CHARMM-style PDB file with segment names, atoms N, HN, CA, C and O in Angstrom:
ATOM      1  N   MET     1    -125.795-141.679   7.031  1.00  0.00      PROA
ATOM      2  CA  MET     1    -125.352-141.397   5.728  1.00  0.00      PROA
ATOM      3  C   MET     1    -123.916-140.765   5.650  1.00  0.00      PROA
ATOM      4  O   MET     1    -123.102-141.024   4.763  1.00  0.00      PROA
ATOM      5  N   LEU     2    -123.711-139.879   6.725  1.00  0.00      PROA
ATOM      6  HN  LEU     2    -124.372-139.669   7.445  1.00  0.00      PROA
ATOM      7  CA  LEU     2    -122.349-139.247   6.760  1.00  0.00      PROA
ATOM      8  C   LEU     2    -121.240-140.303   7.076  1.00  0.00      PROA
ATOM      9  O   LEU     2    -120.136-140.275   6.532  1.00  0.00      PROA
ATOM     10  N   LYS     3    -121.624-141.247   8.008  1.00  0.00      PROA
ATOM     11  HN  LYS     3    -122.521-141.270   8.449  1.00  0.00      PROA
ATOM     12  CA  LYS     3    -120.742-142.361   8.378  1.00  0.00      PROA
ATOM     13  C   LYS     3    -120.260-143.019   7.049  1.00  0.00      PROA
ATOM     14  O   LYS     3    -119.052-143.144   6.845  1.00  0.00      PROA
ATOM     15  N   PHE     4    -121.141-143.421   6.186  1.00  0.00      PROA
ATOM     16  HN  PHE     4    -122.122-143.319   6.351  1.00  0.00      PROA
ATOM     17  CA  PHE     4    -120.577-144.163   4.990  1.00  0.00      PROA
ATOM     18  C   PHE     4    -119.867-143.318   4.129  1.00  0.00      PROA
ATOM     19  O   PHE     4    -118.988-143.900   3.494  1.00  0.00      PROA
ATOM     20  N   ILE     5    -119.993-142.029   3.903  1.00  0.00      PROA
ATOM     21  HN  ILE     5    -120.707-141.555   4.419  1.00  0.00      PROA
ATOM     22  CA  ILE     5    -119.159-141.139   3.169  1.00  0.00      PROA
ATOM     23  C   ILE     5    -117.780-141.034   3.681  1.00  0.00      PROA
ATOM     24  O   ILE     5    -116.773-141.076   2.975  1.00  0.00      PROA
ATOM     25  N   LEU     6    -117.810-140.884   5.064  1.00  0.00      PROA
ATOM     26  HN  LEU     6    -118.628-140.850   5.638  1.00  0.00      PROA
ATOM     27  CA  LEU     6    -116.373-140.779   5.694  1.00  0.00      PROA
ATOM     28  C   LEU     6    -115.710-142.140   5.668  1.00  0.00      PROA
ATOM     29  O   LEU     6    -114.481-142.147   5.600  1.00  0.00      PROA
ATOM     30  N   LEU     7    -116.307-143.202   5.708  1.00  0.00      PROA
ATOM     31  HN  LEU     7    -117.305-143.196   5.763  1.00  0.00      PROA
ATOM     32  CA  LEU     7    -115.829-144.570   5.603  1.00  0.00      PROA
ATOM     33  C   LEU     7    -115.199-144.789   4.285  1.00  0.00      PROA
ATOM     34  O   LEU     7    -114.112-145.351   4.158  1.00  0.00      PROA
ATOM     35  N   ALA     8    -115.984-144.281   3.200  1.00  0.00      PROA
ATOM     36  HN  ALA     8    -116.867-143.824   3.303  1.00  0.00      PROA
ATOM     37  CA  ALA     8    -115.608-144.540   1.791  1.00  0.00      PROA
ATOM     38  C   ALA     8    -114.350-143.684   1.575  1.00  0.00      PROA
ATOM     39  O   ALA     8    -113.399-144.152   0.948  1.00  0.00      PROA
ATOM     40  N   LEU     9    -114.324-142.507   2.052  1.00  0.00      PROA
ATOM     41  HN  LEU     9    -115.096-142.126   2.561  1.00  0.00      PROA
ATOM     42  CA  LEU     9    -113.226-141.581   1.919  1.00  0.00      PROA
ATOM     43  C   LEU     9    -111.913-142.179   2.686  1.00  0.00      PROA
ATOM     44  O   LEU     9    -110.782-142.068   2.211  1.00  0.00      PROA
ATOM     45  N   PHE    10    -112.163-142.753   3.791  1.00  0.00      PROA
ATOM     46  HN  PHE    10    -113.081-142.842   4.177  1.00  0.00      PROA
ATOM     47  CA  PHE    10    -111.018-143.374   4.476  1.00  0.00      PROA
ATOM     48  C   PHE    10    -110.405-144.533   3.810  1.00  0.00      PROA
ATOM     49  O   PHE    10    -109.195-144.745   3.879  1.00  0.00      PROA
ATOM     50  N   VAL    11    -111.229-145.289   3.162  1.00  0.00      PROA
ATOM     51  HN  VAL    11    -112.212-145.117   3.106  1.00  0.00      PROA
ATOM     52  CA  VAL    11    -110.883-146.472   2.438  1.00  0.00      PROA
ATOM     53  C   VAL    11    -110.093-146.065   1.241  1.00  0.00      PROA
ATOM     54  O   VAL    11    -109.060-146.672   0.957  1.00  0.00      PROA
ATOM     55  N   VAL    12    -110.538-145.044   0.512  1.00  0.00      PROA
ATOM     56  HN  VAL    12    -111.376-144.551   0.743  1.00  0.00      PROA
ATOM     57  CA  VAL    12    -109.944-144.587  -0.745  1.00  0.00      PROA
ATOM     58  C   VAL    12    -108.542-143.916  -0.313  1.00  0.00      PROA
ATOM     59  O   VAL    12    -107.570-144.050  -1.057  1.00  0.00      PROA
ATOM     60  N   ALA    13    -108.457-143.310   0.698  1.00  0.00      PROA
ATOM     61  HN  ALA    13    -109.246-143.201   1.303  1.00  0.00      PROA
ATOM     62  CA  ALA    13    -107.210-142.509   1.193  1.00  0.00      PROA
ATOM     63  C   ALA    13    -106.139-143.672   1.559  1.00  0.00      PROA
ATOM     64  O   ALA    13    -104.956-143.541   1.244  1.00  0.00      PROA
ATOM     65  N   VAL    14    -106.620-144.823   2.246  1.00  0.00      PROA
ATOM     66  HN  VAL    14    -107.581-144.930   2.502  1.00  0.00      PROA
ATOM     67  CA  VAL    14    -105.740-145.923   2.618  1.00  0.00      PROA
ATOM     68  C   VAL    14    -105.317-146.603   1.302  1.00  0.00      PROA
ATOM     69  O   VAL    14    -104.112-146.829   1.190  1.00  0.00      PROA
ATOM     70  N   VAL    15    -106.060-146.932   0.372  1.00  0.00      PROA
ATOM     71  HN  VAL    15    -107.039-146.748   0.462  1.00  0.00      PROA
ATOM     72  CA  VAL    15    -105.727-147.552  -0.858  1.00  0.00      PROA
ATOM     73  C   VAL    15    -104.742-146.686  -1.618  1.00  0.00      PROA
ATOM     74  O   VAL    15    -103.761-147.178  -2.176  1.00  0.00      PROA
ATOM     75  N   TRP    16    -105.016-145.384  -1.632  1.00  0.00      PROA
ATOM     76  HN  TRP    16    -105.813-144.984  -1.179  1.00  0.00      PROA
ATOM     77  CA  TRP    16    -104.177-144.475  -2.361  1.00  0.00      PROA
ATOM     78  C   TRP    16    -102.696-144.434  -1.730  1.00  0.00      PROA
ATOM     79  O   TRP    16    -101.703-144.435  -2.458  1.00  0.00      PROA
ATOM     80  N   LEU    17    -102.623-144.401  -0.479  1.00  0.00      PROA
ATOM     81  HN  LEU    17    -103.429-144.400   0.113  1.00  0.00      PROA
ATOM     82  CA  LEU    17    -101.399-144.348   0.273  1.00  0.00      PROA
ATOM     83  C   LEU    17    -100.586-145.551   0.107  1.00  0.00      PROA
ATOM     84  O   LEU    17     -99.360-145.524  -0.004  1.00  0.00      PROA
ATOM     85  N   LEU    18    -101.366-146.698   0.094  1.00  0.00      PROA
ATOM     86  HN  LEU    18    -102.362-146.719   0.185  1.00  0.00      PROA
ATOM     87  CA  LEU    18    -100.542-148.058  -0.063  1.00  0.00      PROA
ATOM     88  C   LEU    18    -100.223-148.212  -1.509  1.00  0.00      PROA
ATOM     89  O   LEU    18     -99.168-148.796  -1.760  1.00  0.00      PROA
ATOM     90  N   ARG    19    -100.874-147.833  -2.405  1.00  0.00      PROA
ATOM     91  HN  ARG    19    -101.731-147.359  -2.202  1.00  0.00      PROA
ATOM     92  CA  ARG    19    -100.279-147.910  -3.826  1.00  0.00      PROA
ATOM     93  C   ARG    19     -99.232-147.015  -3.963  1.00  0.00      PROA
ATOM     94  O   ARG    19     -98.282-147.473  -4.599  1.00  0.00      PROA
ATOM     95  N   GLY    20     -99.099-145.748  -3.517  1.00  0.00      PROA
ATOM     96  HN  GLY    20     -99.870-145.376  -3.001  1.00  0.00      PROA
ATOM     97  CA  GLY    20     -98.019-144.945  -3.587  1.00  0.00      PROA
ATOM     98  C   GLY    20     -96.760-145.480  -2.938  1.00  0.00      PROA
ATOM     99  O   GLY    20     -95.652-145.336  -3.455  1.00  0.00      PROA
ATOM    100  N   ALA    21     -96.970-146.120  -1.756  1.00  0.00      PROA
ATOM    101  HN  ALA    21     -97.870-146.237  -1.336  1.00  0.00      PROA
ATOM    102  CA  ALA    21     -95.735-146.642  -1.001  1.00  0.00      PROA
ATOM    103  C   ALA    21     -95.237-147.818  -1.820  1.00  0.00      PROA
ATOM    104  O   ALA    21     -94.030-148.060  -1.806  1.00  0.00      PROA
ATOM    105  N   ARG    22     -96.060-148.565  -2.529  1.00  0.00      PROA
ATOM    106  HN  ARG    22     -97.041-148.369  -2.540  1.00  0.00      PROA
ATOM    107  CA  ARG    22     -95.509-149.740  -3.254  1.00  0.00      PROA
ATOM    108  C   ARG    22     -94.821-149.237  -4.444  1.00  0.00      PROA
ATOM    109  O   ARG    22     -93.812-149.826  -4.831  1.00  0.00      PROA
ATOM    110  N   ARG    23     -95.250-148.241  -5.045  1.00  0.00      PROA
ATOM    111  HN  ARG    23     -96.070-147.763  -4.731  1.00  0.00      PROA
ATOM    112  CA  ARG    23     -94.522-147.744  -6.270  1.00  0.00      PROA
ATOM    113  C   ARG    23     -93.185-147.137  -5.879  1.00  0.00      PROA
ATOM    114  O   ARG    23     -92.181-147.393  -6.543  1.00  0.00      PROA
ATOM    115  N   SER    24     -93.146-146.338  -4.816  1.00  0.00      PROA
ATOM    116  HN  SER    24     -93.962-146.130  -4.276  1.00  0.00      PROA
ATOM    117  CA  SER    24     -91.849-145.784  -4.481  1.00  0.00      PROA
ATOM    118  C   SER    24     -90.858-146.808  -3.894  1.00  0.00      PROA
ATOM    119  O   SER    24     -89.707-146.423  -3.687  1.00  0.00      PROA
ATOM    120  N   GLY    25     -91.187-148.019  -3.620  1.00  0.00      PROA
ATOM    121  HN  GLY    25     -92.122-148.331  -3.788  1.00  0.00      PROA
ATOM    122  CA  GLY    25     -90.325-148.992  -3.086  1.00  0.00      PROA
ATOM    123  C   GLY    25     -89.522-149.556  -4.260  1.00  0.00      PROA
ATOM    124  O   GLY    25     -88.494-150.178  -3.995  1.00  0.00      PROA
ATOM    125  N   LYS    26     -89.874-149.407  -5.453  1.00  0.00      PROA
ATOM    126  HN  LYS    26     -90.710-148.902  -5.668  1.00  0.00      PROA
ATOM    127  CA  LYS    26     -89.089-150.045  -6.575  1.00  0.00      PROA
ATOM    128  C   LYS    26     -88.452-148.896  -7.465  1.00  0.00      PROA
ATOM    129  O   LYS    26     -89.115-148.288  -8.306  1.00  0.00      PROA
ATOM    130  N   PRO    27     -87.215-148.667  -7.232  1.00  0.00      PROA
ATOM    131  CA  PRO    27     -86.588-147.614  -8.064  1.00  0.00      PROA
ATOM    132  C   PRO    27     -86.442-147.982  -9.448  1.00  0.00      PROA
ATOM    133  O   PRO    27     -86.123-149.123  -9.782  1.00  0.00      PROA
ATOM    134  N   SER    28     -86.680-146.994 -10.310  1.00  0.00      PROA
ATOM    135  HN  SER    28     -86.939-146.067 -10.038  1.00  0.00      PROA
ATOM    136  CA  SER    28     -86.452-147.289 -11.662  1.00  0.00      PROA
ATOM    137  C   SER    28     -85.120-147.480 -12.093  1.00  0.00      PROA
ATOM    138  O   SER    28     -84.265-146.768 -11.568  1.00  0.00      PROA
ATOM    139  N   GLU    29     -84.737-148.404 -13.054  1.00  0.00      PROA
ATOM    140  HN  GLU    29     -85.432-148.983 -13.481  1.00  0.00      PROA
ATOM    141  CA  GLU    29     -83.494-148.646 -13.437  1.00  0.00      PROA
ATOM    142  C   GLU    29     -82.879-147.349 -14.204  1.00  0.00      PROA
ATOM    143  O   GLU    29     -81.699-147.044 -14.026  1.00  0.00      PROA
ATOM    144  N   LYS    30     -83.732-146.594 -15.069  1.00  0.00      PROA
ATOM    145  HN  LYS    30     -84.690-146.842 -15.214  1.00  0.00      PROA
ATOM    146  CA  LYS    30     -83.174-145.467 -15.647  1.00  0.00      PROA
ATOM    147  C   LYS    30     -83.126-144.260 -14.932  1.00  0.00      PROA
ATOM    148  O   LYS    30     -82.656-143.261 -15.475  1.00  0.00      PROA
ATOM    149  N   ALA    31     -83.591-144.224 -13.685  1.00  0.00      PROA
ATOM    150  HN  ALA    31     -83.973-145.036 -13.244  1.00  0.00      PROA
ATOM    151  CA  ALA    31     -83.688-143.047 -12.789  1.00  0.00      PROA
ATOM    152  C   ALA    31     -82.194-142.616 -12.500  1.00  0.00      PROA
ATOM    153  O   ALA    31     -81.903-141.424 -12.398  1.00  0.00      PROA
ATOM    154  N   ASP    32     -81.288-143.589 -12.376  1.00  0.00      PROA
ATOM    155  HN  ASP    32     -81.524-144.557 -12.459  1.00  0.00      PROA
ATOM    156  CA  ASP    32     -79.939-143.247 -12.095  1.00  0.00      PROA
ATOM    157  C   ASP    32     -79.038-142.883 -13.288  1.00  0.00      PROA
ATOM    158  O   ASP    32     -77.888-142.469 -13.145  1.00  0.00      PROA
ATOM    159  N   GLU    33     -79.625-143.062 -14.444  1.00  0.00      PROA
ATOM    160  HN  GLU    33     -80.559-143.399 -14.561  1.00  0.00      PROA
ATOM    161  CA  GLU    33     -78.655-142.750 -15.605  1.00  0.00      PROA
ATOM    162  C   GLU    33     -79.030-141.330 -16.022  1.00  0.00      PROA
ATOM    163  O   GLU    33     -80.211-140.991 -16.094  1.00  0.00      PROA
ATOM    164  N   PRO    34     -78.072-140.543 -16.283  1.00  0.00      PROA
ATOM    165  CA  PRO    34     -78.289-139.173 -16.635  1.00  0.00      PROA
ATOM    166  C   PRO    34     -78.662-139.233 -18.294  1.00  0.00      PROA
ATOM    167  O   PRO    34     -78.304-140.118 -19.071  1.00  0.00      PROA
ATOM    168  N   THR    35     -79.356-138.225 -18.561  1.00  0.00      PROA
ATOM    169  HN  THR    35     -79.647-137.506 -17.929  1.00  0.00      PROA
ATOM    170  CA  THR    35     -79.626-138.024 -20.085  1.00  0.00      PROA
ATOM    171  C   THR    35     -78.725-137.195 -20.699  1.00  0.00      PROA
ATOM    172  O   THR    35     -78.531-136.044 -20.308  1.00  0.00      PROA
ATOM    173  N   VAL    36     -78.108-137.737 -21.716  1.00  0.00      PROA
ATOM    174  HN  VAL    36     -78.265-138.672 -22.033  1.00  0.00      PROA
ATOM    175  CA  VAL    36     -77.074-136.910 -22.569  1.00  0.00      PROA
ATOM    176  C   VAL    36     -77.811-136.009 -23.456  1.00  0.00      PROA
ATOM    177  O   VAL    36     -78.678-136.372 -24.251  1.00  0.00      PROA
ATOM    178  N   MET    37     -77.386-134.741 -23.258  1.00  0.00      PROA
ATOM    179  HN  MET    37     -76.682-134.445 -22.613  1.00  0.00      PROA
ATOM    180  CA  MET    37     -77.971-133.543 -23.960  1.00  0.00      PROA
ATOM    181  C   MET    37     -77.084-133.170 -24.999  1.00  0.00      PROA
ATOM    182  O   MET    37     -75.873-133.230 -24.786  1.00  0.00      PROA
ATOM    183  N   VAL    38     -77.536-132.779 -26.135  1.00  0.00      PROA
ATOM    184  HN  VAL    38     -78.520-132.730 -26.308  1.00  0.00      PROA
ATOM    185  CA  VAL    38     -76.837-132.213 -27.354  1.00  0.00      PROA
ATOM    186  C   VAL    38     -77.344-130.856 -27.607  1.00  0.00      PROA
ATOM    187  O   VAL    38     -78.404-130.462 -27.120  1.00  0.00      PROA
ATOM    188  N   VAL    39     -76.512-130.058 -28.449  1.00  0.00      PROA
ATOM    189  HN  VAL    39     -75.651-130.378 -28.844  1.00  0.00      PROA
ATOM    190  CA  VAL    39     -77.022-128.774 -28.914  1.00  0.00      PROA
ATOM    191  C   VAL    39     -77.254-128.715 -30.387  1.00  0.00      PROA
ATOM    192  O   VAL    39     -76.416-129.173 -31.165  1.00  0.00      PROA
ATOM    193  N   CYS    40     -78.320-128.190 -30.778  1.00  0.00      PROA
ATOM    194  HN  CYS    40     -79.001-127.818 -30.147  1.00  0.00      PROA
ATOM    195  CA  CYS    40     -78.652-128.083 -32.203  1.00  0.00      PROA
ATOM    196  C   CYS    40     -77.540-127.210 -32.914  1.00  0.00      PROA
ATOM    197  O   CYS    40     -77.253-126.136 -32.386  1.00  0.00      PROA
ATOM    198  N   GLU    41     -76.928-127.577 -34.011  1.00  0.00      PROA
ATOM    199  HN  GLU    41     -77.162-128.450 -34.439  1.00  0.00      PROA
ATOM    200  CA  GLU    41     -75.990-126.635 -34.668  1.00  0.00      PROA
ATOM    201  C   GLU    41     -76.642-125.508 -35.258  1.00  0.00      PROA
ATOM    202  O   GLU    41     -75.963-124.504 -35.472  1.00  0.00      PROA
ATOM    203  N   HSD    42     -77.914-125.521 -35.566  1.00  0.00      PROA
ATOM    204  HN  HSD    42     -78.466-126.337 -35.392  1.00  0.00      PROA
ATOM    205  CA  HSD    42     -78.550-124.407 -36.225  1.00  0.00      PROA
ATOM    206  C   HSD    42     -79.031-123.349 -35.236  1.00  0.00      PROA
ATOM    207  O   HSD    42     -78.614-122.192 -35.286  1.00  0.00      PROA
ATOM    208  N   CYS    43     -79.832-123.733 -34.424  1.00  0.00      PROA
ATOM    209  HN  CYS    43     -80.170-124.673 -34.384  1.00  0.00      PROA
ATOM    210  CA  CYS    43     -80.443-122.687 -33.338  1.00  0.00      PROA
ATOM    211  C   CYS    43     -79.894-122.703 -31.941  1.00  0.00      PROA
ATOM    212  O   CYS    43     -80.095-121.781 -31.150  1.00  0.00      PROA
ATOM    213  N   GLY    44     -79.168-123.819 -31.650  1.00  0.00      PROA
ATOM    214  HN  GLY    44     -79.005-124.567 -32.293  1.00  0.00      PROA
ATOM    215  CA  GLY    44     -78.480-123.834 -30.259  1.00  0.00      PROA
ATOM    216  C   GLY    44     -79.448-124.264 -29.146  1.00  0.00      PROA
ATOM    217  O   GLY    44     -79.214-124.035 -27.960  1.00  0.00      PROA
ATOM    218  N   VAL    45     -80.488-124.866 -29.563  1.00  0.00      PROA
ATOM    219  HN  VAL    45     -80.678-125.052 -30.527  1.00  0.00      PROA
ATOM    220  CA  VAL    45     -81.381-125.525 -28.426  1.00  0.00      PROA
ATOM    221  C   VAL    45     -80.745-126.776 -27.938  1.00  0.00      PROA
ATOM    222  O   VAL    45     -80.085-127.483 -28.699  1.00  0.00      PROA
ATOM    223  N   HSD    46     -80.932-127.068 -26.664  1.00  0.00      PROA
ATOM    224  HN  HSD    46     -81.468-126.493 -26.046  1.00  0.00      PROA
ATOM    225  CA  HSD    46     -80.425-128.206 -25.963  1.00  0.00      PROA
ATOM    226  C   HSD    46     -81.544-129.304 -26.072  1.00  0.00      PROA
ATOM    227  O   HSD    46     -82.704-129.023 -25.772  1.00  0.00      PROA
ATOM    228  N   LEU    47     -81.195-130.525 -26.494  1.00  0.00      PROA
ATOM    229  HN  LEU    47     -80.253-130.753 -26.738  1.00  0.00      PROA
ATOM    230  CA  LEU    47     -82.292-131.534 -26.559  1.00  0.00      PROA
ATOM    231  C   LEU    47     -81.576-132.947 -26.103  1.00  0.00      PROA
ATOM    232  O   LEU    47     -80.356-133.114 -26.122  1.00  0.00      PROA
ATOM    233  N   PRO    48     -82.424-133.816 -25.741  1.00  0.00      PROA
ATOM    234  CA  PRO    48     -81.776-135.205 -25.579  1.00  0.00      PROA
ATOM    235  C   PRO    48     -81.287-135.878 -26.710  1.00  0.00      PROA
ATOM    236  O   PRO    48     -81.901-135.847 -27.777  1.00  0.00      PROA
ATOM    237  N   ARG    49     -80.101-136.558 -26.545  1.00  0.00      PROA
ATOM    238  HN  ARG    49     -79.602-136.584 -25.679  1.00  0.00      PROA
ATOM    239  CA  ARG    49     -79.370-137.228 -27.639  1.00  0.00      PROA
ATOM    240  C   ARG    49     -80.380-138.108 -28.567  1.00  0.00      PROA
ATOM    241  O   ARG    49     -80.331-138.118 -29.797  1.00  0.00      PROA
ATOM    242  N   GLY    50     -81.237-138.791 -27.830  1.00  0.00      PROA
ATOM    243  HN  GLY    50     -81.276-138.783 -26.831  1.00  0.00      PROA
ATOM    244  CA  GLY    50     -82.155-139.734 -28.476  1.00  0.00      PROA
ATOM    245  C   GLY    50     -83.077-138.985 -29.433  1.00  0.00      PROA
ATOM    246  O   GLY    50     -83.461-139.577 -30.441  1.00  0.00      PROA
ATOM    247  N   GLU    51     -83.445-137.791 -29.211  1.00  0.00      PROA
ATOM    248  HN  GLU    51     -83.133-137.309 -28.392  1.00  0.00      PROA
ATOM    249  CA  GLU    51     -84.360-136.967 -30.152  1.00  0.00      PROA
ATOM    250  C   GLU    51     -83.750-136.300 -31.142  1.00  0.00      PROA
ATOM    251  O   GLU    51     -84.429-135.864 -32.072  1.00  0.00      PROA
ATOM    252  N   ALA    52     -82.426-136.121 -31.103  1.00  0.00      PROA
ATOM    253  HN  ALA    52     -81.875-136.475 -30.348  1.00  0.00      PROA
ATOM    254  CA  ALA    52     -81.685-135.478 -32.108  1.00  0.00      PROA
ATOM    255  C   ALA    52     -81.474-135.946 -33.389  1.00  0.00      PROA
ATOM    256  O   ALA    52     -81.296-137.163 -33.434  1.00  0.00      PROA
ATOM    257  N   LEU    53     -81.434-135.300 -34.556  1.00  0.00      PROA
ATOM    258  HN  LEU    53     -81.579-134.312 -34.520  1.00  0.00      PROA
ATOM    259  CA  LEU    53     -81.295-135.742 -35.868  1.00  0.00      PROA
ATOM    260  C   LEU    53     -79.765-135.490 -36.352  1.00  0.00      PROA
ATOM    261  O   LEU    53     -79.284-134.357 -36.375  1.00  0.00      PROA
ATOM    262  N   THR    54     -79.103-136.560 -36.708  1.00  0.00      PROA
ATOM    263  HN  THR    54     -79.493-137.480 -36.690  1.00  0.00      PROA
ATOM    264  CA  THR    54     -77.671-136.323 -37.156  1.00  0.00      PROA
ATOM    265  C   THR    54     -77.711-135.854 -38.611  1.00  0.00      PROA
ATOM    266  O   THR    54     -78.611-136.168 -39.391  1.00  0.00      PROA
ATOM    267  N   GLY    55     -76.621-135.045 -38.929  1.00  0.00      PROA
ATOM    268  HN  GLY    55     -75.891-134.790 -38.296  1.00  0.00      PROA
ATOM    269  CA  GLY    55     -76.399-134.521 -40.298  1.00  0.00      PROA
ATOM    270  C   GLY    55     -74.979-134.476 -40.553  1.00  0.00      PROA
ATOM    271  O   GLY    55     -74.200-134.748 -39.639  1.00  0.00      PROA
ATOM    272  N   PRO    56     -74.575-134.173 -41.666  1.00  0.00      PROA
ATOM    273  CA  PRO    56     -73.173-134.056 -42.055  1.00  0.00      PROA
ATOM    274  C   PRO    56     -72.334-133.043 -41.130  1.00  0.00      PROA
ATOM    275  O   PRO    56     -71.167-133.239 -40.790  1.00  0.00      PROA
ATOM    276  N   ASP    57     -73.091-131.961 -40.786  1.00  0.00      PROA
ATOM    277  HN  ASP    57     -74.039-131.802 -41.062  1.00  0.00      PROA
ATOM    278  CA  ASP    57     -72.437-130.777 -39.992  1.00  0.00      PROA
ATOM    279  C   ASP    57     -72.649-131.020 -38.388  1.00  0.00      PROA
ATOM    280  O   ASP    57     -72.175-130.236 -37.566  1.00  0.00      PROA
ATOM    281  N   GLY    58     -73.370-132.128 -38.032  1.00  0.00      PROA
ATOM    282  HN  GLY    58     -73.755-132.765 -38.700  1.00  0.00      PROA
ATOM    283  CA  GLY    58     -73.484-132.324 -36.626  1.00  0.00      PROA
ATOM    284  C   GLY    58     -74.928-132.840 -36.194  1.00  0.00      PROA
ATOM    285  O   GLY    58     -75.519-133.617 -36.945  1.00  0.00      PROA
ATOM    286  N   VAL    59     -75.453-132.461 -35.110  1.00  0.00      PROA
ATOM    287  HN  VAL    59     -74.973-131.830 -34.501  1.00  0.00      PROA
ATOM    288  CA  VAL    59     -76.877-132.767 -34.657  1.00  0.00      PROA
ATOM    289  C   VAL    59     -77.808-131.581 -34.713  1.00  0.00      PROA
ATOM    290  O   VAL    59     -77.433-130.423 -34.527  1.00  0.00      PROA
ATOM    291  N   PHE    60     -79.034-131.942 -34.980  1.00  0.00      PROA
ATOM    292  HN  PHE    60     -79.339-132.882 -35.132  1.00  0.00      PROA
ATOM    293  CA  PHE    60     -80.046-130.842 -35.255  1.00  0.00      PROA
ATOM    294  C   PHE    60     -81.269-131.237 -34.412  1.00  0.00      PROA
ATOM    295  O   PHE    60     -81.401-132.399 -34.028  1.00  0.00      PROA
ATOM    296  N   CYS    61     -82.218-130.223 -34.103  1.00  0.00      PROA
ATOM    297  HN  CYS    61     -82.111-129.279 -34.415  1.00  0.00      PROA
ATOM    298  CA  CYS    61     -83.320-130.403 -33.451  1.00  0.00      PROA
ATOM    299  C   CYS    61     -84.554-130.832 -34.374  1.00  0.00      PROA
ATOM    300  O   CYS    61     -85.531-131.372 -33.855  1.00  0.00      PROA
ATOM    301  N   SER    62     -84.500-130.592 -35.710  1.00  0.00      PROA
ATOM    302  HN  SER    62     -83.706-130.153 -36.132  1.00  0.00      PROA
ATOM    303  CA  SER    62     -85.518-130.871 -36.566  1.00  0.00      PROA
ATOM    304  C   SER    62     -85.075-131.099 -37.919  1.00  0.00      PROA
ATOM    305  O   SER    62     -83.940-130.803 -38.293  1.00  0.00      PROA
ATOM    306  N   GLU    63     -85.957-131.622 -38.661  1.00  0.00      PROA
ATOM    307  HN  GLU    63     -86.879-131.862 -38.357  1.00  0.00      PROA
ATOM    308  CA  GLU    63     -85.602-131.838 -40.026  1.00  0.00      PROA
ATOM    309  C   GLU    63     -85.243-130.538 -40.940  1.00  0.00      PROA
ATOM    310  O   GLU    63     -84.396-130.548 -41.834  1.00  0.00      PROA
ATOM    311  N   ALA    64     -86.046-129.401 -40.555  1.00  0.00      PROA
ATOM    312  HN  ALA    64     -86.734-129.393 -39.830  1.00  0.00      PROA
ATOM    313  CA  ALA    64     -85.755-128.248 -41.233  1.00  0.00      PROA
ATOM    314  C   ALA    64     -84.489-127.631 -40.953  1.00  0.00      PROA
ATOM    315  O   ALA    64     -83.858-127.050 -41.836  1.00  0.00      PROA
ATOM    316  N   HSD    65     -84.076-127.729 -39.742  1.00  0.00      PROA
ATOM    317  HN  HSD    65     -84.588-128.201 -39.024  1.00  0.00      PROA
ATOM    318  CA  HSD    65     -82.726-127.348 -39.254  1.00  0.00      PROA
ATOM    319  C   HSD    65     -81.557-128.040 -39.652  1.00  0.00      PROA
ATOM    320  O   HSD    65     -80.476-127.452 -39.675  1.00  0.00      PROA
ATOM    321  N   ARG    66     -81.684-129.430 -40.019  1.00  0.00      PROA
ATOM    322  HN  ARG    66     -82.562-129.908 -40.000  1.00  0.00      PROA
ATOM    323  CA  ARG    66     -80.772-130.344 -40.612  1.00  0.00      PROA
ATOM    324  C   ARG    66     -80.683-129.888 -42.080  1.00  0.00      PROA
ATOM    325  O   ARG    66     -79.573-129.814 -42.606  1.00  0.00      PROA
ATOM    326  N   ALA    67     -81.694-129.609 -42.703  1.00  0.00      PROA
ATOM    327  HN  ALA    67     -82.596-129.669 -42.275  1.00  0.00      PROA
ATOM    328  CA  ALA    67     -81.685-129.222 -44.059  1.00  0.00      PROA
ATOM    329  C   ALA    67     -81.058-127.854 -44.232  1.00  0.00      PROA
ATOM    330  O   ALA    67     -80.380-127.616 -45.232  1.00  0.00      PROA
ATOM    331  N   ALA    68     -81.273-126.906 -43.245  1.00  0.00      PROA
ATOM    332  HN  ALA    68     -81.824-127.099 -42.433  1.00  0.00      PROA
ATOM    333  CA  ALA    68     -80.684-125.669 -43.370  1.00  0.00      PROA
ATOM    334  C   ALA    68     -79.183-125.582 -43.132  1.00  0.00      PROA
ATOM    335  O   ALA    68     -78.485-124.696 -43.625  1.00  0.00      PROA
ATOM    336  N   GLY    69     -78.726-126.568 -42.335  1.00  0.00      PROA
ATOM    337  HN  GLY    69     -79.294-127.287 -41.935  1.00  0.00      PROA
ATOM    338  CA  GLY    69     -77.339-126.659 -41.919  1.00  0.00      PROA
ATOM    339  C   GLY    69     -76.968-125.883 -40.848  1.00  0.00      PROA
ATOM    340  O   GLY    69     -77.773-125.183 -40.234  1.00  0.00      PROA
ATOM    341  N   ARG    70     -75.582-125.978 -40.536  1.00  0.00      PROA
ATOM    342  HN  ARG    70     -74.928-126.546 -41.035  1.00  0.00      PROA
ATOM    343  CA  ARG    70     -74.985-125.216 -39.378  1.00  0.00      PROA
ATOM    344  C   ARG    70     -74.908-123.793 -39.628  1.00  0.00      PROA
ATOM    345  O   ARG    70     -74.541-123.331 -40.708  1.00  0.00      PROA
ATOM    346  N   VAL    71     -75.279-123.046 -38.553  1.00  0.00      PROA
ATOM    347  HN  VAL    71     -75.577-123.422 -37.675  1.00  0.00      PROA
ATOM    348  CA  VAL    71     -75.261-121.512 -38.616  1.00  0.00      PROA
ATOM    349  C   VAL    71     -73.796-121.120 -38.072  1.00  0.00      PROA
ATOM    350  O   VAL    71     -73.396-121.572 -36.999  1.00  0.00      PROA
ATOM    351  N   PRO    72     -73.086-120.337 -38.793  1.00  0.00      PROA
ATOM    352  CA  PRO    72     -71.629-119.972 -38.262  1.00  0.00      PROA
ATOM    353  C   PRO    72     -71.912-118.997 -37.117  1.00  0.00      PROA
ATOM    354  O   PRO    72     -72.791-118.135 -37.138  1.00  0.00      PROA
ATOM    355  N   ARG    73     -71.048-119.242 -36.099  1.00  0.00      PROA
ATOM    356  HN  ARG    73     -70.335-119.942 -36.081  1.00  0.00      PROA
ATOM    357  CA  ARG    73     -71.146-118.398 -34.871  1.00  0.00      PROA
ATOM    358  C   ARG    73     -69.845-117.747 -34.671  1.00  0.00      PROA
ATOM    359  OT1 ARG    73     -69.673-116.993 -33.713  1.00  0.00      PROA
TER     360      ARG     73
END
């Protein structure tokens, strides 16, 4: 019985290692591209450009901050 459990664990480990090696062999195209970060004009939090909301006063992190507008600094 112990032999079968050890054999099953060995097979699972080999499959897991092979799948990991296959994934790491293909580099992602986006892995080399840096993410452009912007700063919310209201609270100053940094966020990715793709998640930012644009407004007349700049970029914001949320709809509430876009409605509130830029905070003078």
